[in-house]
Each structure stands twice: as structure tokens, then as C-alpha cells.
C-alpha positions in Angstrom: 0.1 -0.4 0.0 1.3 3.3 -0.6 1.9 6.4 1.9 -1.2 8.1 0.6 -3.4 5.5 1.0 -2.1 4.1 4.4 -2.3 8.3 5.9 -5.6 8.0 4.4 -7.0 4.9 6.5 -4.8 6.3 9.5 -7.0 9.6 8.9 -10.2 7.7 8.5 -9.7 5.9 11.9 -9.2 9.3 13.5 -12.2 11.0 12.2 -14.1 7.9 13.5 -12.6 8.6 17.1 -10.8 4.9 17.1 -7.8 5.9 18.7 -6.1 4.3 21.6 -3.1 5.9 23.3 -0.5 3.8 25.1 0.4 4.2 28.3 3.8 4.8 27.2 2.8 7.9 24.9 0.5 9.4 27.9 3.7 9.5 29.7 5.7 11.3 26.9 2.5 13.6 26.1 2.4 14.4 29.4 6.3 14.9 29.7 6.5 17.3 26.6 2.9 19.1 27.2 1.6 17.8 23.9 -2.1 17.8 24.2 -4.2 14.6 22.5 -6.1 17.6 20.1 -2.2 18.7 19.5 -1.5 14.6 18.2 -4.9 14.3 16.1 -4.2 17.7 14.3 -0.5 16.2 13.7 -1.6 13.0 12.3 -4.3 15.1 10.1 -1.9 17.4 8.8 1.8 15.7 9.3 2.9 13.0 6.4 4.5 9.1 7.4 8.2 9.4 7.1 8.8 6.0 7.8 7.2 2.6 7.9 7.4 -0.1 9.6 5.1 -3.0 8.2 6.3 -6.1 10.2 5.9 -4.4 13.6 4.3 -6.5 15.9 1.0 -6.8 16.6 0.1 -4.0 14.2 2.4 -2.3 11.1 3.5 1.2 12.6 4.6 4.4 11.2 6.1 7.5 12.4 4.5 10.8 11.4 6.2 14.0 11.0 4.5 17.1 11.6 4.3 20.5 13.4 2.6 21.1 17.0 2.3 25.4 17.8 5.9 26.0 17.6 7.6 22.9 17.1 8.5 19.7 15.4 7.2 16.4 16.4 7.5 12.9 15.7 4.3 10.6 16.1 4.3 6.6 16.3 1.3 5.3 15.5 0.1 1.4 15.0 -2.5 1.0 12.5 -4.2 -2.0 13.7 -8.0 -3.6 12.1 -10.1 -1.6 13.9 -7.9 0.9 15.9 -5.3 3.3 15.6 -3.2 2.8 18.8 -0.7 5.9 19.5 2.7 4.1 20.5 5.1 7.0 21.2 5.1 10.9 21.0 8.6 13.0 21.1 10.5 15.9 19.7 13.4 15.1 17.1 16.7 15.9 17.4 17.5 19.3 16.0 20.4 17.3 13.9 17.8 15.1 12.2 
């Protein structure tokens, strides 16, 4: 599947509010002062920059987007009926 098709499937799950935020991602969000609405906007407006089709239990992707005033990476796993937010981090300035 192309990145375009995959991001459209991911966006569909976001619009349907079929998102689960992992405990790890939630802790990183608190640590980095990132809100759930920020993650939703990032996914809807961001771009897939890496794909991990063999991740278990669901294939995942790394999405790059912008939060107010800062770039951000979000790893999401696209499962059959939901989207799982795996982690959230601010990329190294050298990346």
C-alpha cells in the first residue's frame, strides 16, 4: 500500500475517533506538554516519513508534523479496527 493510501486509512480512524493512546505515549505527552488534540491535528496534517510494516502486533508508521512552535514525531500502529498511539517525541534538531 502506498503512503498516501495508508495515511488516508489512518485519518479515517482518527475521524471515527478510534484511537487508543498507550500508557507510554500518554507519559511522553505529559512530559513534553503535548495534548491529545495536538496529536489528532498532527496526524491529520502530518506526513508519514517511515513505515514499519512488520511491527507486532500491528504495522506502524512514523508521522512527522508540527505542533505550535515545534516539530514533533508520532509513532502510530494501524490495527484492524483502531489506531494506537505508540509514542510521541520531539525530533533531534540534527534530524
